NULO-73710 format. One record per residue (C-alpha): x, y, z negated; residue in three letters. Coordinates in steps of 0.5 Angstrom, whole numbers, plus 2048, in hexadecimal, padded with zeros to 3 digits. Each point is the difference from the previous one (the first is absolute). Layout:
<vexdrens>
XYZALA ...
</vexdrens>
This chain:
<vexdrens>
8018247EFMET 802804806PRO 7FA803803ILE 800804807ILE 7FB804804ASN 8007FE807ILE 7FA802804ASN 7FC8017FBGLY 8017FA7FCTHR 8047FE7FAASN 8057FB802ILE 8037FC7FAHIS 8077FD802TYR 8067FD7FDILE 807803801ASP 8067FC7FEGLU 808800801GLY 804805804SER 804800807GLY 801804806ALA 7FA7FC803GLU 7F97FE7FETHR 7FC7FA801VAL 7F9801800VAL 7FB7FB7FEPHE 7F97FF802SER 7FC7FB7FDHIS 7FA7FB803GLY 7F88007FFLEU 7FE7FF7F8LEU 8078017FEMET 8048067FEASN 808802800GLY 8017FB7FAGLY 8017FA805MET 806803802PHE 8048007FAALA 8047FA801ALA 803804807GLN 8008077FCMET 8057FC7FBALA 8047FE805ALA 801806804LEU 8008067FBLYS 8077FF7FEGLY 802803808ARG 7F9803802TYR 7FB8057FDARG 7FA7FB800CYS 7F9803800ILE 7F97FB800ALA 7F9804801PHE 7F97FE7FEASP 7FC801806HIS 7F98057FFARG 7FB7FB7FCGLY 8057FB7FEGLN 8058007FAGLY 8018067FCLYS 7FE805806SER 7F9803800ALA 7FA7FE803VAL 7FD804805THR 7FA801804ASP 8037FE807ASP 807800803GLY 8017F8800TYR 8017FF808ASP 8077FE802MET 801807803GLU 7FF8047FATHR 8047FB7FCLEU 805801805THR 8008087FEGLU 8007FF7F9ASP 8077FC801ALA 803805804ALA 7FE8057FCGLY 8037FD7FALEU 8067FF804ILE 800807801GLU 7FE8037FAALA 8067FC7FCLEU 805801806SER 8017F9801LEU 801800808ALA 8037FC803PRO 7FE7FB7FCCYS 8007F8800HIS 7F97FE800PHE 7FE7FA7FDVAL 7F87FE801GLY 7FC7FA7FELEU 7FA7FE804SER 7FC8067FFMET 8078047FFGLY 8027FD806GLY 7FA803804PHE 8028077FDVAL 8087FE802GLY 7FE7FE807MET 7FC807801ARG 8068047FDLEU 8057FD805ALA 7FC802806THR 7FD8067FEARG 8058037FBARG 8077FD802PRO 8048067FDGLU 7FE7FE7F9LEU 8037F9801LEU 8077FD800ARG 7FD7F9800SER 7FA7FC7FFLEU 7FF7F97FDTHR 7F97FD801LEU 7FE7FA7FBILE 7FA7FC801GLU 7FC804804THR 7FD801808SER 800805805ALA 7F97FD802GLU 7F98027FEPRO 7FD7FB7FAGLU 7FE7F9803GLU 7F9800802LYS 7FF7F97FCALA 8028047FAASN 7FC806800VAL 7F97FD7FEPRO 8047FD7FAARG 8048067FETYR 7FA804800ARG 7FC7FB7FCMET 8058007FBLEU 8018077FFASN 7F8801800PHE 8007FB7FAVAL 8068047FDALA 7FD807800ARG 7F97FE7FDTRP 8037FA7FBPHE 8078017FFGLY 8077FE802LEU 8007FA7FBASN 7FA7FD804ILE 8047FF806VAL 8077FF7FDALA 8007F8801GLY 7FF802808GLN 805805800VAL 8067FD7FDMET 8017FB805PRO 800805805ILE 8058047FDMET 8057FB7FEPHE 8027F9803GLY 7FF7FA7FDGLN 8077FE7FDTHR 7FF8067FCPHE 7F97FF7FELEU 8017F97FEASN 8078017FCASP 7FE7FF7F9SER 8078037FEASP 7FD807803ARG 7F97FF7FDALA 8028077FBGLU 802804807GLU 7FA7FD804LYS 7FB8027FAALA 803807800ARG 7FF802807TRP 7F97FD800ARG 7FF8057FAGLN 804806804SER 7FB7FE806ILE 7F98007FCVAL 8038067FDSER 7FF804806ASN 7FB806800ASP 7FA7FD803ARG 7FE806804ILE 807801803GLY 8027F9801ILE 7F97FF804THR 801806805ARG 8087FE801ALA 7FD7F9802VAL 7FC803805LYS 805804803GLY 8047FA801VAL 7FB7FC803VAL 7FE806804ASP 807801803ARG 802801807ALA 8057FC804SER 807803801VAL 8037FB804ALA 801804806ASP 8048057FCGLU 8057FC7FCILE 8037FF807LYS 8028077FFGLN 8047FF7FAILE 807802800ASP 8047FF7F9MET 8027FA7FCPRO 7FB7FB7FFVAL 7FF7FA7FBLEU 7FA7FC800ILE 7FF7FB7FAILE 7FA7FB800VAL 7FF7FA7FBGLY 7FF7F9803GLU 7FA8007FCGLU 7FC806801ASP 7F97FF802VAL 7FE808800ALA 805801806THR 8037FA802VAL 8077FF803PRO 7FE800807GLU 7FE8087FFLYS 8078017FESER 8037FD806GLU 7FB804804LYS 8038067FDMET 8077FE801HIS 7FF7FF807ALA 7FD806801ALA 8058057FCILE 8077FF804ALA 8067FF7FCGLY 7FC7FE7FASER 8027FA7FBLYS 7FB7FB7FDLEU 8017FC7FAVAL 7FB7FB7FEARG 8007FE7F8ILE 7FE7F97FEASP 7FB7FE7FBARG 7FE8087FFALA 7F9803802GLY 7FD807801HIS 8048037FASER 8077FD802SER 8038067FCTHR 7FD7FD7F9ILE 8007F8803GLU 807800802ALA 8038067FEPRO 8087FD801GLN 7FE7FF807ASP 7FD806802VAL 8068047FCASN 8057FC804ARG 7FD802807ALA 7FF8077FELEU 8078017FDGLU 8037FD806GLN 7FC804805PHE 8018077FCLEU 8087FE800ASP 7FF7FF808GLY 7FD806801VAL 8058047FCALA 8067FC804VAL 7FC802807SER 8008087FDASP 8078007FEALA 8027FD807ALA 7FB805804ASP 8048067FCTHR 8077FD802GLU 7FE800807GLU 7FD807800ALA 8068037FCASN 8067FB802PRO 8078027FDALA 
</vexdrens>
């Protein structure tokens, strides 16, 4: 179980595969790096794949503070630098996307490309804030089991939740969510709810960008991905049918296909740029 100390915090990460380039995966709120298992399995034959757990979540340490998006971005940058991964392909889902956008605008030298999944450049919707704060309060004082029934339809689309053939998988992820440390996860939720907008910043992003969103995502609805796509010049948008906020789990083959095509395109573009710069 690899652990690395970044910014005074013990960060857990998964390290699989090998290759000249690295893909770094940054998970969503309530989850952990394991939500990218299918993507790592698909890519590890050609890339080194790193998936890390944000502080307070998964197997990373619970800290007293540092759950704001700016500090989480510093954590991600520190991990990339400490493991000598730059420039890497950064894949961020939901909260991981909040981090990815900040890296791309503030530390662009660390990234070769950026993939944003089920995320938004905007602050949390005002209409959602009271509900999320109440769920967070209940989870903090009475446990995550109490709120799991209300959280699951936010984290997953109805197709996945209603598929009887995937009942065991659904139960496993429900257990994963409720197994989070109550203190760490409620601090992480506050960091997400209180996050600032980066909608103006992302217009500066100058690297290959892929945006993926599930058509059934109710946490960050597809319209938010459409706005990011319009703001980031040259970005590619893929909408996935029958998937919600955890599309890497719900529709892994569709996500893998989009991600592999995107990374292949980045490689082709890099090769063309090299040939143009060094003609025979």
